[in-house]
Residue frames as qw, qx, qy, qz and C-alpha x, y, z in Angstrom:
[[0.993, 0.051, 0.099, -0.037, 158.06, -122.63, -174.07],
 [0.665, 0.582, -0.297, 0.361, 161.47, -121.81, -175.54],
 [0.150, -0.701, 0.477, -0.508, 162.60, -120.41, -172.17],
 [0.837, -0.324, 0.326, -0.298, 161.43, -123.59, -170.38],
 [0.950, 0.278, -0.067, 0.127, 163.30, -125.79, -172.85],
 [0.394, 0.681, -0.410, 0.462, 166.50, -123.81, -172.28],
 [0.473, -0.601, 0.454, -0.456, 166.18, -124.12, -168.49],
 [0.963, -0.094, 0.210, -0.137, 165.72, -127.89, -168.78],
 [0.813, 0.483, -0.186, 0.264, 168.67, -128.19, -171.13],
 [0.080, 0.735, -0.471, 0.480, 170.92, -126.22, -168.79],
 [0.658, -0.473, 0.442, -0.384, 169.99, -128.35, -165.79],
 [0.975, 0.069, 0.210, -0.025, 170.54, -131.56, -167.70],
 [0.418, -0.581, 0.512, 0.475, 173.85, -130.35, -169.09],
 [0.702, 0.441, 0.525, 0.191, 172.73, -130.69, -172.71],
 [0.398, 0.845, 0.032, 0.355, 174.13, -127.31, -173.70],
 [0.617, 0.119, -0.350, 0.695, 177.45, -125.79, -172.61],
 [0.325, -0.767, -0.337, 0.439, 177.74, -123.34, -169.73],
 [0.405, 0.638, 0.158, 0.636, 178.07, -119.81, -171.08],
 [0.445, -0.646, -0.358, 0.506, 177.43, -117.57, -168.04],
 [0.297, 0.376, 0.191, 0.857, 177.49, -114.48, -170.21],
 [0.016, -0.204, -0.408, 0.890, 176.48, -111.25, -168.50],
 [0.436, 0.140, -0.157, -0.875, 173.57, -110.82, -170.93],
 [0.569, -0.044, -0.763, -0.304, 172.40, -114.44, -170.75],
 [0.269, -0.235, 0.608, -0.709, 170.30, -114.35, -167.58],
 [0.529, -0.224, -0.776, -0.259, 168.26, -117.37, -166.49],
 [0.534, -0.566, 0.132, -0.614, 165.87, -117.05, -163.57],
 [0.016, 0.285, -0.898, 0.336, 166.62, -119.14, -160.50],
 [0.310, -0.285, -0.901, -0.103, 164.39, -121.88, -159.16],
 [0.097, -0.456, -0.608, 0.642, 163.02, -119.74, -156.31],
 [0.195, 0.353, -0.095, -0.910, 162.01, -116.97, -158.70],
 [0.321, 0.020, -0.747, -0.582, 160.46, -119.38, -161.19],
 [0.638, -0.408, -0.591, -0.280, 158.40, -121.20, -158.59],
 [0.076, -0.495, 0.501, -0.706, 158.21, -119.70, -155.06],
 [0.822, -0.306, 0.020, -0.480, 155.95, -122.48, -153.78],
 [0.973, -0.058, -0.223, 0.023, 157.07, -125.48, -151.74],
 [0.457, 0.499, -0.477, 0.561, 160.16, -123.97, -150.09],
 [0.668, -0.615, -0.358, 0.217, 161.15, -124.24, -146.43],
 [0.101, 0.855, -0.212, 0.462, 162.51, -120.99, -144.97],
 [0.771, -0.095, -0.507, 0.374, 165.30, -122.19, -142.68],
 [0.219, 0.185, -0.355, 0.890, 165.80, -118.86, -140.91],
 [0.477, -0.399, -0.127, -0.773, 162.13, -118.10, -140.23],
 [0.858, -0.321, -0.369, -0.157, 161.92, -121.35, -138.25],
 [0.634, 0.198, -0.517, 0.539, 165.15, -120.85, -136.34],
 [0.475, -0.850, -0.224, -0.047, 164.37, -118.10, -133.84],
 [0.034, -0.917, 0.353, -0.183, 167.02, -116.15, -131.91],
 [0.628, -0.501, 0.595, -0.008, 168.59, -119.35, -130.58],
 [0.384, 0.487, -0.675, -0.400, 168.98, -120.76, -134.11],
 [0.687, -0.051, 0.663, -0.291, 166.93, -123.82, -133.27],
 [0.863, 0.441, 0.229, -0.089, 167.29, -126.55, -135.85],
 [0.532, 0.746, -0.340, 0.211, 170.89, -125.55, -136.60],
 [0.845, -0.479, 0.080, 0.224, 174.12, -126.97, -135.16],
 [0.119, 0.883, -0.450, -0.065, 177.66, -125.61, -135.19],
 [0.971, -0.067, 0.137, 0.185, 180.46, -127.94, -136.18],
 [0.304, -0.740, 0.406, 0.442, 184.25, -127.52, -136.45],
 [0.816, 0.571, -0.021, 0.089, 186.19, -127.68, -139.70],
 [0.503, 0.094, -0.822, -0.252, 188.07, -129.98, -139.91],
 [0.731, -0.444, -0.411, -0.315, 185.97, -132.41, -137.84],
 [0.748, -0.246, -0.425, 0.446, 188.75, -132.91, -135.28],
 [0.178, 0.441, -0.136, 0.869, 188.97, -129.17, -134.71],
 [0.230, -0.410, -0.676, 0.568, 187.68, -127.33, -131.65],
 [0.029, -0.775, -0.457, -0.436, 184.70, -125.00, -131.54],
 [0.092, 0.321, -0.310, 0.890, 184.98, -121.63, -129.85],
 [0.067, -0.351, -0.797, 0.487, 182.93, -121.28, -126.68],
 [0.256, 0.564, 0.247, -0.745, 181.09, -118.24, -128.05],
 [0.573, 0.493, 0.620, 0.211, 179.01, -118.58, -131.19],
 [0.156, -0.284, 0.267, 0.908, 179.84, -116.25, -134.06],
 [0.081, -0.339, -0.742, -0.573, 176.35, -116.77, -135.58],
 [0.110, 0.403, 0.569, -0.709, 173.25, -114.69, -134.83],
 [0.194, 0.641, 0.657, 0.346, 169.98, -113.54, -136.36],
 [0.071, 0.040, -0.034, 0.996, 169.60, -109.81, -137.00],
 [0.137, 0.518, 0.750, -0.388, 166.23, -108.98, -135.47],
 [0.224, 0.617, 0.010, -0.754, 165.79, -105.98, -137.77],
 [0.385, 0.468, -0.549, -0.576, 166.51, -107.58, -141.14],
 [0.935, 0.014, 0.222, -0.278, 165.96, -111.27, -140.37],
 [0.647, 0.590, -0.480, 0.058, 169.36, -112.05, -141.88],
 [0.911, -0.345, -0.028, 0.223, 171.78, -114.56, -140.43],
 [0.145, 0.911, -0.353, 0.155, 175.06, -112.88, -139.50],
 [0.915, -0.128, -0.123, 0.363, 178.39, -114.62, -139.15],
 [0.211, -0.954, 0.149, 0.152, 180.89, -112.31, -137.43],
 [0.772, 0.533, -0.255, 0.232, 183.83, -114.31, -138.75],
 [0.023, -0.734, 0.517, -0.440, 185.72, -114.01, -135.48],
 [0.750, -0.381, 0.418, -0.344, 185.30, -117.47, -134.02],
 [0.376, -0.340, 0.840, 0.193, 187.44, -119.77, -136.12],
 [0.357, 0.184, -0.709, -0.580, 186.79, -122.13, -139.00],
 [0.315, 0.176, 0.862, -0.357, 183.43, -123.89, -138.64],
 [0.222, -0.204, -0.625, -0.720, 180.09, -124.44, -140.29],
 [0.457, 0.080, 0.467, -0.753, 176.45, -124.07, -139.32],
 [0.104, -0.042, -0.938, -0.328, 174.49, -127.20, -140.27],
 [0.646, -0.110, -0.020, -0.755, 170.75, -127.44, -140.75],
 [0.310, -0.267, 0.877, -0.253, 169.77, -130.56, -138.85],
 [0.813, 0.292, 0.369, -0.344, 167.65, -132.37, -141.43],
 [0.381, -0.231, 0.758, 0.477, 169.33, -134.77, -143.82],
 [0.575, 0.592, 0.052, -0.562, 168.22, -134.29, -147.42],
 [0.696, 0.153, 0.612, 0.343, 168.29, -136.26, -150.63],
 [0.324, 0.414, 0.444, 0.725, 167.46, -134.53, -153.92],
 [0.150, -0.830, -0.395, 0.363, 166.85, -130.84, -153.25],
 [0.361, 0.672, 0.063, 0.644, 167.54, -127.22, -154.19],
 [0.503, -0.576, -0.310, 0.566, 169.36, -125.03, -151.66],
 [0.235, 0.792, 0.187, 0.531, 168.88, -121.27, -152.20],
 [0.543, -0.579, -0.217, 0.568, 171.12, -118.81, -150.33],
 [0.275, 0.866, 0.048, 0.415, 171.70, -115.07, -150.72],
 [0.725, -0.479, -0.115, 0.482, 174.88, -113.69, -149.16],
 [0.332, 0.850, -0.100, 0.396, 177.22, -110.70, -148.96],
 [0.671, -0.122, -0.340, 0.648, 180.50, -109.98, -147.25],
 [0.202, -0.954, -0.134, 0.176, 180.94, -106.90, -145.08],
 [0.643, 0.597, -0.121, 0.464, 183.68, -104.94, -146.90],
 [0.576, -0.725, 0.015, 0.377, 186.75, -103.86, -144.92],
 [0.336, 0.911, -0.234, -0.051, 189.09, -101.27, -146.50],
 [0.088, 0.698, -0.711, 0.011, 192.32, -102.91, -147.62],
 [0.677, -0.162, 0.686, -0.214, 191.03, -106.40, -146.84],
 [0.505, 0.393, -0.629, -0.442, 191.59, -109.21, -149.35],
 [0.219, 0.152, -0.963, 0.035, 190.91, -112.90, -149.62],
 [0.617, -0.074, 0.282, -0.731, 187.25, -112.89, -148.57],
 [0.340, 0.135, -0.917, -0.160, 186.25, -116.52, -148.15],
 [0.563, -0.011, 0.589, -0.580, 183.25, -118.57, -147.14],
 [0.182, 0.067, -0.878, -0.438, 181.02, -121.21, -148.70],
 [0.730, -0.016, 0.124, -0.672, 177.60, -122.80, -149.07],
 [0.136, -0.254, 0.957, -0.007, 177.42, -126.54, -148.39],
 [0.817, 0.081, -0.070, -0.567, 175.22, -129.37, -149.68],
 [0.954, 0.063, -0.287, -0.064, 175.24, -133.14, -149.14],
 [0.078, 0.629, -0.657, 0.408, 177.74, -132.89, -146.30],
 [0.599, -0.197, -0.746, 0.213, 178.36, -135.59, -143.75],
 [0.467, -0.823, -0.310, -0.092, 177.06, -134.62, -140.29],
 [0.623, -0.629, 0.071, 0.459, 180.66, -134.05, -139.13],
 [0.335, 0.902, -0.173, -0.210, 181.75, -132.46, -142.45],
 [0.582, -0.357, 0.647, 0.340, 184.33, -135.17, -143.05],
 [0.365, 0.340, 0.683, 0.534, 182.68, -135.34, -146.48],
 [0.107, 0.705, 0.269, -0.647, 181.65, -131.99, -147.90],
 [0.412, 0.462, 0.534, 0.576, 180.54, -130.31, -151.12],
 [0.170, -0.663, -0.224, 0.694, 180.86, -126.54, -151.31],
 [0.387, 0.790, 0.296, 0.373, 179.88, -123.66, -153.56],
 [0.551, -0.156, -0.140, 0.808, 182.77, -121.21, -153.19],
 [0.020, 0.964, 0.264, -0.017, 182.07, -117.56, -152.32],
 [0.618, -0.089, 0.048, 0.780, 184.50, -114.65, -152.61],
 [0.009, 0.738, 0.079, -0.670, 185.04, -110.98, -153.39],
 [0.503, 0.675, -0.258, -0.474, 184.11, -110.87, -157.07],
 [0.291, 0.399, -0.859, -0.134, 185.37, -114.44, -157.31],
 [0.384, 0.005, 0.856, -0.345, 184.19, -117.97, -156.67],
 [0.682, 0.345, -0.004, -0.645, 180.98, -119.39, -158.05],
 [0.595, 0.311, -0.718, -0.185, 182.25, -122.94, -158.57],
 [0.906, -0.352, -0.008, -0.234, 181.83, -126.30, -156.86],
 [0.396, 0.472, -0.755, 0.224, 184.55, -128.17, -155.02],
 [0.857, -0.368, -0.045, -0.357, 184.49, -131.01, -152.53],
 [0.069, -0.394, 0.902, -0.165, 186.10, -133.63, -150.34],
 [0.807, 0.118, 0.096, -0.570, 184.05, -136.56, -151.52],
 [0.715, -0.155, 0.678, 0.069, 184.24, -140.33, -152.13],
 [0.577, 0.606, -0.397, -0.377, 185.73, -141.31, -155.49],
 [0.761, 0.212, -0.613, -0.026, 186.03, -145.07, -156.00],
 [0.800, -0.440, -0.395, 0.100, 185.78, -145.57, -152.25],
 [0.579, -0.179, -0.208, 0.768, 188.45, -143.01, -151.31],
 [0.017, -0.926, -0.277, 0.254, 187.80, -139.42, -150.22],
 [0.561, 0.121, 0.261, 0.776, 189.42, -137.10, -152.76],
 [0.022, 0.602, 0.115, -0.790, 189.43, -133.38, -153.52],
 [0.407, 0.553, 0.609, 0.397, 187.32, -132.32, -156.50],
 [0.095, -0.610, -0.064, 0.784, 187.77, -128.74, -157.75],
 [0.478, 0.590, 0.587, 0.280, 185.78, -127.38, -160.70],
 [0.106, -0.793, -0.043, 0.599, 187.19, -123.83, -160.59],
 [0.161, -0.368, 0.579, 0.710, 188.87, -124.18, -163.99],
 [0.185, 0.335, 0.863, 0.329, 185.68, -125.38, -165.65],
 [0.128, 0.787, 0.476, -0.372, 183.54, -122.33, -165.00],
 [0.509, 0.611, 0.318, 0.517, 183.33, -119.99, -168.02],
 [0.126, 0.524, -0.138, 0.831, 183.42, -116.80, -165.92],
 [0.222, -0.300, -0.713, 0.593, 182.79, -115.71, -162.36],
 [0.167, -0.649, -0.441, -0.596, 179.43, -114.00, -161.80],
 [0.523, -0.572, -0.489, 0.399, 180.11, -113.32, -158.12],
 [0.051, 0.906, 0.099, 0.408, 179.78, -109.65, -157.10],
 [0.340, 0.441, -0.492, 0.669, 182.28, -107.69, -154.98],
 [0.331, -0.314, -0.704, 0.544, 182.19, -107.56, -151.19],
 [0.121, 0.262, 0.259, -0.922, 179.27, -105.44, -149.99],
 [0.535, 0.146, -0.343, -0.758, 176.88, -106.60, -152.74],
 [0.745, -0.024, 0.544, -0.384, 174.28, -109.35, -152.44],
 [0.242, 0.300, -0.836, -0.390, 174.74, -112.58, -154.39],
 [0.848, -0.005, 0.193, -0.494, 172.33, -115.44, -155.08],
 [0.076, 0.336, -0.931, -0.121, 173.42, -119.08, -155.09],
 [0.867, -0.015, 0.146, -0.477, 171.31, -122.15, -155.81],
 [0.036, -0.353, 0.930, 0.091, 172.75, -125.64, -155.48],
 [0.841, 0.088, -0.064, -0.530, 170.57, -128.28, -157.13],
 [0.185, -0.326, 0.926, -0.032, 171.20, -131.90, -156.16],
 [0.837, 0.214, 0.055, -0.501, 169.46, -134.50, -158.26],
 [0.981, 0.155, -0.067, 0.093, 170.75, -138.07, -158.35],
 [0.779, -0.197, 0.068, 0.592, 174.50, -137.94, -158.98],
 [0.361, 0.555, 0.189, 0.725, 174.35, -134.46, -160.51],
 [0.313, -0.699, -0.316, 0.561, 175.10, -131.27, -158.59],
 [0.349, 0.609, 0.314, 0.639, 174.54, -127.91, -160.30],
 [0.286, -0.523, -0.288, 0.750, 175.40, -124.40, -159.11],
 [0.202, 0.772, 0.407, 0.445, 173.44, -121.38, -160.34],
 [0.416, -0.407, -0.202, 0.788, 174.94, -117.94, -159.56],
 [0.056, 0.584, 0.057, -0.808, 173.27, -114.56, -160.12],
 [0.573, 0.588, -0.004, -0.571, 171.39, -115.58, -163.25],
 [0.670, 0.494, -0.514, -0.210, 173.35, -118.43, -164.81],
 [0.969, -0.226, 0.077, 0.071, 174.55, -121.96, -164.21],
 [0.120, 0.873, -0.472, 0.033, 178.28, -121.68, -163.57],
 [0.040, -0.445, 0.887, -0.116, 179.30, -125.14, -162.36],
 [0.900, -0.008, -0.098, -0.425, 178.09, -128.70, -162.91],
 [0.071, -0.425, 0.897, -0.096, 179.30, -132.01, -161.53],
 [0.796, 0.043, -0.303, -0.523, 177.77, -135.29, -162.63],
 [0.689, 0.132, -0.698, 0.144, 179.65, -137.80, -160.46],
 [0.319, -0.479, 0.489, -0.655, 178.54, -137.15, -156.90],
 [0.541, -0.028, -0.840, -0.032, 178.46, -140.52, -155.12],
 [0.032, -0.140, -0.697, 0.702, 176.82, -139.16, -151.96],
 [0.127, -0.483, -0.725, -0.474, 173.02, -139.47, -152.32],
 [0.403, -0.821, -0.372, -0.159, 172.07, -137.68, -149.09],
 [0.533, 0.003, -0.333, 0.778, 173.52, -135.18, -146.67],
 [0.212, -0.773, -0.416, 0.430, 173.22, -131.86, -144.87],
 [0.318, 0.757, 0.136, 0.554, 173.15, -128.28, -146.11],
 [0.544, -0.675, -0.216, 0.449, 175.01, -125.56, -144.28],
 [0.231, 0.940, -0.049, 0.246, 177.01, -122.34, -144.27],
 [0.801, 0.021, -0.235, 0.550, 180.70, -121.73, -143.62],
 [0.252, -0.963, 0.079, 0.048, 182.56, -119.36, -141.31],
 [0.855, 0.114, 0.019, 0.506, 186.14, -118.71, -142.35],
 [0.511, -0.299, -0.088, 0.801, 187.36, -115.48, -140.81],
 [0.028, 0.141, 0.270, 0.952, 185.20, -112.89, -142.60],
 [0.318, 0.343, 0.535, -0.703, 181.97, -111.17, -141.62],
 [0.147, -0.072, -0.749, -0.642, 179.20, -112.35, -143.92],
 [0.510, 0.158, 0.404, -0.743, 175.41, -112.07, -143.97],
 [0.011, -0.121, -0.931, -0.345, 172.93, -114.62, -145.31],
 [0.476, 0.231, 0.308, -0.791, 169.28, -114.13, -146.19],
 [0.793, 0.298, -0.153, -0.508, 166.53, -116.07, -147.99],
 [0.022, -0.356, 0.934, -0.024, 168.09, -119.33, -146.85],
 [0.781, 0.133, 0.193, -0.580, 165.58, -121.79, -148.24],
 [0.146, -0.219, 0.942, 0.210, 165.44, -125.40, -149.30],
 [0.753, 0.219, -0.043, -0.619, 163.07, -127.25, -151.60],
 [0.560, -0.169, 0.811, 0.025, 162.93, -131.02, -151.58],
 [0.510, 0.378, -0.510, -0.580, 162.88, -132.76, -154.96],
 [0.135, 0.064, -0.986, 0.071, 162.35, -136.14, -153.31],
 [0.554, -0.328, -0.378, -0.665, 158.67, -137.10, -153.41],
 [0.727, -0.319, -0.602, 0.082, 159.14, -139.43, -150.44],
 [0.299, 0.164, -0.443, 0.829, 160.58, -136.70, -148.23],
 [0.228, -0.667, -0.672, 0.227, 158.34, -135.81, -145.25],
 [0.185, -0.470, -0.081, 0.859, 159.56, -132.22, -145.44],
 [0.035, -0.069, -0.561, -0.824, 158.08, -131.85, -148.91],
 [0.273, -0.522, -0.769, -0.247, 154.69, -132.81, -147.61],
 [0.394, -0.740, -0.493, 0.232, 154.61, -130.67, -144.46],
 [0.354, -0.548, 0.008, 0.758, 157.06, -127.76, -144.93],
 [0.377, 0.632, 0.496, 0.461, 155.44, -125.46, -147.43],
 [0.012, -0.972, -0.179, -0.153, 155.90, -121.73, -148.05]]
């Protein structure tokens, strides 16, 4: 009961973010594995249900896709050699939890590893909200999002107590929870970033390509909207 109360308090922002290494809180997928939609299991080798889009929206997509499913592991691989773009799951969502596990492929002497996990994006990514990845860095929310009717940059990097992101080559777990105007990021056992003023009630989830080879696995979404048809029919 005490554990459940702490989880609720963290999600509601009633206690401060600590993100201490010894203060581990289970993620939503671990706590309740029921009711999730596995976005990679449904995709197939042609990544059906997913669409590539350029970043920025007026950019140009490369003719060859840098995204593929590894038939052996079932992971989604981004080679990072096809320019700046994102891979969008083609179902618009309201309140939801987006769970993604990811790791960069380490390259000796390489620095500046960069990618991201998106939620509540516009279909063309003109509006976007991202959980930043990195090499032992990242783990915060930032966005290009409407503020008083004007799209502005929001960056919560200075508000996170500590980065819990692991170095390149190691797997990380991210969960973005969108509920009403609140967006919360959980990273490897703790909530690291919270934003309570998101004025975009619905949007698309997705993954970013930004010049580095990165793998994704356990890419799953759980609707928190009782009226969502996906919650009724997409189980497991």
